[in-house]
C-alpha positions as CSV (number, residue, x, y, z in Angstrom):
1,M,0.0,0.0,0.0
2,K,1.4,3.3,-0.9
3,S,1.8,5.8,1.9
4,K,-0.1,8.9,2.7
5,F,3.2,10.7,2.2
6,K,3.2,9.7,-1.5
7,T,-0.4,11.0,-1.8
8,T,0.6,14.2,-0.2
9,V,3.6,14.7,-2.6
10,L,1.3,14.0,-5.5
11,L,-1.0,16.8,-4.4
12,L,1.9,19.2,-3.9
13,L,3.1,18.4,-7.5
14,L,-0.3,19.0,-8.8
15,S,-0.7,22.2,-6.9
16,F,2.7,23.4,-8.4
17,S,1.7,22.5,-11.9
18,F,-1.7,24.1,-11.6
19,S,-0.3,27.3,-10.2
20,C,1.9,27.5,-13.3
21,I,-1.2,28.1,-15.5
22,T,-3.6,29.8,-13.1
23,D,-3.6,31.7,-9.9
24,D,-6.5,29.6,-8.6
25,S,-4.7,26.9,-6.7
26,D,-6.9,27.4,-3.5
27,V,-8.9,24.1,-4.1
28,L,-5.8,21.9,-4.2
29,E,-4.2,23.7,-1.3
30,E,-7.4,23.0,0.7
31,D,-7.1,19.3,-0.2
32,I,-3.6,19.2,1.1
33,N,-4.6,20.9,4.4
34,D,-7.6,18.7,4.8
35,E,-5.5,15.6,4.2
36,Q,-3.1,16.6,7.0
37,A,-6.1,17.5,9.3
38,S,-7.7,14.2,8.6
39,L,-4.8,12.3,10.2
40,T,-5.6,13.6,13.6
41,V,-9.3,14.4,13.6
42,D,-11.4,12.1,15.8
43,V,-14.0,9.6,14.2
44,S,-16.3,7.1,15.7
45,T,-15.7,3.4,14.8
46,L,-18.1,0.4,14.3
47,T,-19.1,-1.8,17.1
48,Q,-18.8,-5.5,16.9
49,D,-22.5,-5.8,16.3
50,Q,-22.2,-3.4,13.4
51,L,-19.2,-5.3,11.9
52,L,-21.3,-8.5,12.1
53,V,-24.2,-7.0,10.1
54,Q,-21.7,-5.5,7.7
55,S,-20.3,-9.0,7.0
56,Y,-23.7,-10.0,5.6
57,V,-22.9,-7.9,2.5
58,K,-20.4,-9.1,-0.1
59,A,-17.1,-7.2,-0.4
60,R,-17.6,-5.2,-3.6
61,P,-21.2,-5.1,-4.5
62,I,-22.6,-3.6,-7.8
63,I,-25.6,-1.5,-6.9
64,A,-27.8,-0.7,-9.9
65,H,-29.1,2.8,-9.4
66,R,-32.8,2.7,-10.0
67,G,-32.1,-0.2,-12.2
68,T,-30.6,2.0,-14.9
69,D,-31.5,5.3,-16.4
70,E,-29.3,4.9,-19.4
71,Y,-31.0,2.0,-21.2
72,A,-34.5,2.0,-19.9
73,P,-36.8,4.2,-17.9
74,E,-35.5,4.4,-14.3
75,N,-37.5,2.7,-11.5
76,T,-39.5,0.5,-13.9
77,E,-39.9,-3.2,-14.6
78,A,-37.5,-2.8,-17.6
79,S,-34.7,-1.2,-15.7
80,Y,-34.9,-3.6,-12.9
81,R,-35.0,-6.6,-15.2
82,F,-32.0,-5.2,-17.1
83,A,-30.0,-4.8,-13.9
84,R,-30.9,-8.4,-12.9
85,Q,-29.9,-9.8,-16.1
86,V,-26.5,-8.2,-16.5
87,G,-25.5,-9.3,-13.0
88,A,-26.1,-6.4,-10.6
89,D,-25.7,-7.6,-7.0
90,Y,-28.4,-5.1,-5.7
91,I,-31.2,-3.2,-7.4
92,Q,-31.6,0.3,-5.8
93,I,-35.0,1.7,-5.6
94,D,-36.4,5.1,-4.2
95,M,-39.0,4.0,-1.6
96,Q,-42.3,6.0,-1.5
97,M,-45.7,5.3,0.0
98,S,-49.1,5.9,-1.7
99,K,-52.0,7.8,-0.1
100,D,-53.4,4.3,0.9
101,N,-50.1,3.2,2.4
102,F,-48.8,0.9,-0.3
103,L,-45.0,1.0,-0.7
104,V,-43.8,1.7,-4.2
105,G,-40.5,2.3,-5.9
106,F,-40.3,5.7,-7.5
107,R,-39.3,9.3,-7.4
108,N,-41.4,12.2,-6.2
109,D,-41.0,14.3,-9.4
110,L,-43.8,12.4,-11.2
111,D,-44.4,15.1,-13.7
112,N,-40.9,14.4,-15.2
113,H,-41.6,10.7,-15.7
114,A,-45.5,10.1,-15.9
115,N,-48.4,11.4,-18.0
116,I,-49.8,13.5,-15.0
117,S,-51.0,16.4,-17.1
118,E,-53.1,14.1,-19.1
119,L,-54.6,12.1,-16.2
120,F,-54.6,14.6,-13.4
121,P,-54.5,18.2,-14.8
122,G,-53.6,20.7,-12.2
123,F,-51.7,18.3,-10.0
124,E,-48.4,18.1,-12.0
125,S,-46.4,19.0,-9.0
126,A,-48.1,16.5,-6.6
127,T,-45.9,13.9,-4.9
128,V,-46.4,10.2,-4.8
129,N,-48.3,10.2,-1.5
130,H,-51.0,12.4,-3.0
131,Y,-52.2,9.4,-5.1
132,T,-53.7,6.0,-4.2
133,L,-52.1,2.9,-5.6
134,A,-54.8,2.6,-8.2
135,E,-54.2,6.2,-9.3
136,L,-50.4,5.6,-9.4
137,K,-51.0,2.3,-11.4
138,S,-53.0,4.3,-14.0
139,M,-49.9,6.2,-14.9
140,D,-47.6,5.6,-17.9
141,V,-44.0,6.0,-16.6
142,G,-42.3,4.5,-19.7
143,S,-43.3,6.7,-22.6
144,S,-41.4,9.7,-21.3
145,F,-38.0,8.0,-21.6
146,Q,-35.9,9.7,-24.3
147,S,-32.7,8.2,-25.8
148,S,-31.7,8.4,-29.4
149,T,-30.0,5.0,-29.0
150,Y,-32.1,3.1,-26.6
151,D,-35.6,4.4,-26.9
152,R,-38.1,1.7,-27.8
153,S,-41.9,1.4,-28.1
154,G,-41.9,-1.5,-25.8
155,Y,-41.4,0.9,-22.8
156,Q,-44.8,2.5,-23.4
157,G,-47.2,1.8,-20.6
158,L,-44.7,0.7,-18.0
159,K,-46.2,1.0,-14.5
160,I,-45.1,2.1,-11.1
161,L,-44.3,-1.2,-9.1
162,T,-45.0,-2.0,-5.5
163,L,-42.3,-3.4,-3.2
164,E,-43.7,-6.9,-3.6
165,E,-43.6,-6.7,-7.4
166,I,-39.9,-5.5,-7.3
167,I,-39.0,-8.4,-4.9
168,N,-40.7,-10.7,-7.5
169,I,-38.2,-9.4,-10.1
170,C,-35.2,-9.9,-7.7
171,E,-36.4,-13.6,-7.4
172,G,-36.3,-14.1,-11.1
173,K,-40.1,-13.6,-11.8
174,L,-42.2,-11.2,-13.5
175,P,-43.8,-8.5,-11.4
176,D,-47.1,-10.4,-11.1
177,G,-45.1,-13.4,-9.6
178,S,-45.3,-15.5,-12.7
179,L,-42.1,-17.2,-14.1
180,D,-40.1,-14.8,-16.2
181,P,-39.3,-16.6,-19.5
182,A,-36.1,-14.5,-19.8
183,D,-34.8,-15.3,-16.4
184,N,-31.1,-16.2,-16.4
185,G,-30.7,-17.3,-12.9
186,N,-29.5,-14.1,-11.3
187,R,-31.0,-13.3,-7.8
188,P,-30.0,-9.7,-6.8
189,G,-30.7,-8.2,-3.5
190,L,-32.7,-5.0,-2.8
191,Y,-31.1,-1.6,-1.9
192,I,-33.9,0.6,-0.6
193,R,-33.2,4.3,-0.3
194,F,-35.6,6.5,1.6
195,Y,-36.1,9.3,-0.9
196,Q,-37.5,12.5,0.6
197,P,-38.9,10.4,3.6
198,W,-40.5,13.5,5.2
199,F,-43.5,13.1,2.9
200,N,-44.2,9.7,4.4
201,P,-44.0,9.6,8.2
202,G,-44.2,6.0,9.5
203,M,-42.9,4.6,6.3
204,E,-40.0,2.9,8.2
205,S,-42.5,0.8,10.3
206,V,-44.6,0.0,7.2
207,L,-41.5,-1.2,5.4
208,K,-40.6,-3.5,8.3
209,E,-44.0,-5.1,8.3
210,E,-44.0,-5.7,4.5
211,L,-40.4,-7.0,4.3
212,T,-41.3,-9.4,7.2
213,R,-44.6,-10.5,5.4
214,L,-42.6,-11.1,2.2
215,G,-40.0,-13.2,4.1
216,W,-37.2,-10.6,3.3
217,Y,-36.7,-9.5,6.8
218,D,-37.0,-10.9,10.3
219,D,-35.7,-9.8,13.6
220,N,-34.0,-13.1,13.5
221,L,-32.4,-13.3,10.2
222,D,-32.0,-17.1,10.4
223,N,-35.8,-17.1,9.7
224,L,-35.6,-15.4,6.4
225,R,-37.5,-17.1,3.5
226,D,-35.3,-19.3,1.3
227,V,-34.9,-18.0,-2.2
228,A,-33.9,-20.5,-4.8
229,T,-30.6,-19.6,-6.4
230,V,-28.5,-21.0,-9.4
231,A,-24.9,-22.0,-9.0
232,G,-22.4,-19.6,-10.6
233,K,-25.1,-16.7,-10.7
234,V,-25.8,-13.8,-8.5
235,G,-27.4,-15.2,-5.2
236,V,-27.6,-12.1,-2.9
237,A,-31.3,-12.6,-2.6
238,N,-30.8,-15.7,-0.5
239,T,-28.4,-14.2,2.0
240,K,-28.8,-12.3,5.3
241,G,-27.6,-9.3,3.4
242,R,-30.4,-9.4,0.9
243,V,-31.7,-5.9,1.9
244,I,-29.7,-2.8,2.5
245,L,-31.5,0.3,3.7
246,A,-30.1,3.8,2.7
247,T,-30.9,7.4,3.5
248,M,-29.1,10.8,3.4
249,E,-31.5,12.3,6.1
250,K,-30.4,12.3,9.6
251,T,-33.9,12.1,10.9
252,S,-34.5,9.2,8.7
253,L,-31.4,7.4,9.9
254,L,-32.6,7.9,13.5
255,K,-36.0,6.3,12.6
256,L,-34.4,3.4,10.9
257,E,-32.1,2.8,13.9
258,E,-35.2,2.8,16.1
259,V,-37.3,0.6,14.0
260,F,-34.8,-2.0,12.8
261,G,-32.7,-2.0,15.9
262,G,-29.3,-2.3,14.0
263,K,-30.2,-5.8,12.6
264,I,-30.2,-4.9,8.9
265,P,-27.4,-3.4,6.7
266,L,-27.7,0.3,6.7
267,A,-26.0,3.0,4.5
268,F,-25.8,6.7,5.2
269,W,-25.4,8.7,2.0
270,L,-23.2,11.7,1.9
271,W,-24.3,14.7,-0.1
272,K,-22.8,18.3,-0.1
273,S,-25.4,21.1,0.0
274,S,-26.7,23.6,2.4
275,N,-29.0,21.0,4.0
276,Y,-26.3,18.3,4.4
277,I,-22.5,18.6,4.4
278,V,-22.0,22.4,3.9
279,E,-18.2,22.3,3.8
280,D,-16.3,19.1,3.3
281,D,-13.3,20.1,5.4
282,A,-11.8,17.3,7.7
283,K,-13.5,18.4,10.8
284,T,-17.1,18.7,9.3
285,Y,-16.6,15.4,7.2
286,A,-15.5,13.6,10.4
287,E,-18.4,14.8,12.4
288,Y,-20.9,13.9,9.6
289,I,-19.6,10.2,9.2
290,S,-19.4,9.8,12.9
291,F,-23.1,10.7,13.1
292,G,-23.8,7.9,10.6
293,I,-21.7,5.3,12.5
294,N,-23.2,6.3,15.9
295,H,-26.6,5.8,14.7
296,G,-26.3,2.4,13.1
297,A,-24.8,2.7,9.6
298,Q,-22.2,0.1,8.7
299,F,-21.8,1.7,5.2
300,L,-21.1,5.2,4.1
301,A,-22.0,6.4,0.6
302,P,-20.2,9.5,-0.6
303,N,-21.5,11.4,-3.7
304,T,-18.9,11.5,-6.5
305,S,-20.9,12.8,-9.3
306,T,-22.1,16.4,-8.4
307,S,-19.4,17.1,-5.8
308,D,-16.5,14.7,-5.0
309,L,-16.9,13.6,-1.4
310,L,-14.5,10.7,-2.0
311,K,-11.1,12.2,-2.2
312,V,-8.1,10.0,-0.9
313,W,-8.1,11.6,2.5
314,Q,-11.9,11.2,2.8
315,S,-11.8,7.6,2.0
316,D,-8.8,7.1,4.4
317,L,-10.9,8.8,7.1
318,I,-13.9,6.5,6.5
319,R,-11.5,3.5,6.6
320,R,-10.6,4.5,10.2
321,T,-14.2,4.0,11.2
322,G,-14.4,0.4,9.9
323,A,-17.3,1.4,7.7
324,R,-17.3,0.1,4.0
325,I,-17.8,2.7,1.2
326,Q,-20.3,2.8,-1.6
327,G,-19.5,5.7,-4.0
328,F,-22.4,7.1,-6.0
329,N,-22.9,7.5,-8.9
330,I,-19.9,5.8,-10.6
331,D,-20.7,5.1,-14.2
332,T,-17.8,5.5,-16.5
333,K,-14.5,3.6,-17.1
334,G,-12.7,6.6,-15.9
335,E,-14.7,7.1,-12.7
336,M,-14.4,3.3,-11.9
337,A,-10.6,3.6,-12.5
338,K,-10.2,6.7,-10.3
339,Y,-11.7,5.0,-7.2
340,T,-10.3,1.4,-7.3
341,F,-7.0,-0.5,-7.4
342,N,-6.6,-1.4,-11.1
343,D,-4.0,-1.8,-13.8
344,L,-5.2,1.1,-16.0
345,S,-3.2,4.3,-16.7
346,S,-3.8,7.8,-15.7
347,S,-5.0,8.6,-19.1
348,D,-7.8,6.1,-18.5
349,G,-8.8,7.7,-15.4
350,N,-6.6,6.1,-12.8
351,I,-5.3,9.4,-11.6
352,Y,-4.2,8.4,-8.1
353,Q,-2.4,5.2,-9.1
354,L,-3.2,3.8,-5.6
355,E,-2.7,0.3,-4.6
356,Y,-5.9,0.1,-2.7
357,D,-9.7,1.0,-3.2
358,L,-11.4,4.3,-2.4
359,T,-14.7,2.6,-2.6
360,D,-16.1,-0.9,-2.0
361,G,-18.2,-1.3,-5.0
362,F,-20.3,1.1,-7.0
363,V,-23.7,2.6,-7.1
364,T,-24.0,2.8,-10.8
365,N,-26.4,3.5,-13.7
366,R,-24.3,1.0,-15.8
367,P,-24.2,-2.2,-13.9
368,Q,-23.3,-4.2,-17.0
369,Y,-20.0,-2.2,-17.3
370,A,-19.2,-2.4,-13.5
371,T,-19.3,-6.2,-13.8
372,Y,-17.0,-6.0,-16.8
373,F,-14.7,-3.6,-15.1
374,Y,-14.2,-5.7,-12.1
375,S,-13.5,-8.8,-14.2
376,T,-11.1,-7.1,-16.6
377,Y,-9.2,-4.4,-14.9
378,Y,-9.4,-4.9,-11.1
379,L,-6.3,-5.8,-9.0
380,P,-5.0,-8.0,-7.7
381,V,-5.8,-10.3,-10.6
382,E,-6.8,-13.2,-8.4
383,L,-9.8,-11.2,-7.2
384,R,-11.2,-10.8,-10.8
385,T,-14.3,-12.8,-11.6
386,N,-13.7,-16.0,-13.6
387,P,-14.9,-16.3,-16.3
388,A,-14.7,-12.7,-17.3
389,A,-18.1,-10.8,-17.5
390,P,-19.1,-9.9,-21.0
391,F,-18.8,-6.5,-22.5
392,Y,-22.1,-5.1,-23.7
393,D,-22.0,-2.9,-26.7
394,T,-25.0,-1.0,-28.0
395,S,-26.3,-3.8,-30.2
396,E,-26.0,-6.4,-27.4
397,I,-27.8,-4.1,-25.0
398,N,-30.6,-3.6,-27.5
399,N,-30.7,-7.4,-28.1
400,L,-31.0,-8.0,-24.3
401,M,-33.9,-5.6,-24.1
402,L,-35.6,-7.5,-27.1
403,N,-35.0,-10.8,-25.3
404,L,-36.7,-9.2,-22.2
405,G,-39.8,-8.4,-24.4
406,Y,-39.4,-4.8,-25.0
407,Q,-39.9,-4.2,-28.8
408,N,-38.2,-1.5,-30.8
């Protein structure tokens, strides 16, 4: 493992080079100062009970963000089935609750994804909890998908799914519970993010009851329902780590700690804004991640797409807590190279050239590429999957969607 001294030297060299072409070297100088401060700042550490629950989750999971938003409408049957077929370990959903208390996987900005103005004119800005399940089921959340490469008529009429329907997909079925003729044996787990949970007070308890009813949670995890798996395929759905709960809201984290009592894998998402991490200096960052650890999280998920909250010193700081890291969203070859130990060059995105990972798996919109990346470029070589995962080009993705039944 390369030393923190080497990382500091790298930052100093980058700072010198940057100052040769611009006077704005403040950002790099702040990084150097924060790295130095991170070595001495105090952080909380996981308890033995937290480490036990953490161990239920595989080392480098691929978490399919809303299934995908690249190749199909996000948070739909098509995106979830795509993620399952290409080998995602978890399907991430945004959990909401209908007016009549049914759990569904969708975002609150319905007007961007559904035909609200056609069905419910004047209520374009209404959130999911404004509608009954029957009203939500009347919406078309597939036709709004726009992609010059991956748009297809088969997405028209896709519906918002309940938690039970999404679990059916994880178990290799169609949403209605019937056999999926395209099932290839993969059985991913479920990564449930509480999205804007303030709209749904009490949703945490409803979720616990529903997961228990469906056999996907029990206070005694030895009592979980058996899910049939296939040798050599993804089998997370039949493990104690089949469900990971996630939130970026402190109040939601406190409620999840209360309701589930630390018995289920829990991720605290890190986001930089006026309502979350205001400044990502070492002291503030340490206080924020310590809050997550102190209230049950075994995983920390720093945002990397809109603001990089997973710099080298920040990853090192999280490592001191014992928590595992789930960077989001990490989609491209360059981004995956930046945050892992691999044999790619700096021109391919491996700018740090570290001999250890900054993240333990990816939250990604491109789960098929994440499986390919880990099997092709990851180091050490003996940890690569064997045989190597396939590379899906545009035609192969389109063929996969056709095989799933979504016509051009």
